Steps between C-alpha positions, in 0.01 A plus 500: 500500500784737573689423181527789258356296216212252495570129529472269201179362654353849513592548134332175398183592688506849343529347152201278574295787642493349850667756721228420752700185583825679583644543848460874448125463448471289815697757700257781420189296578324621812523170683880495480606863544569455872776253413706751299662836557356814346808514278440145371136578427597820320762317290255224412235750393750700297627192317146390420402850386808526278395177329140611449331292768266781604414601143248222448 
């Protein structure tokens, strides 16, 4: 999650239009936010936004 570039798994899921299955998507879900720092949540949301996850 803290890597500067997405993992290969993230890339595969992005290519298949399934960013909802990424760790980043799970991190920002309401039921899991208490398990992560605000910085982790922000990074996850930024990575998803950059890859168009919220544009659907």
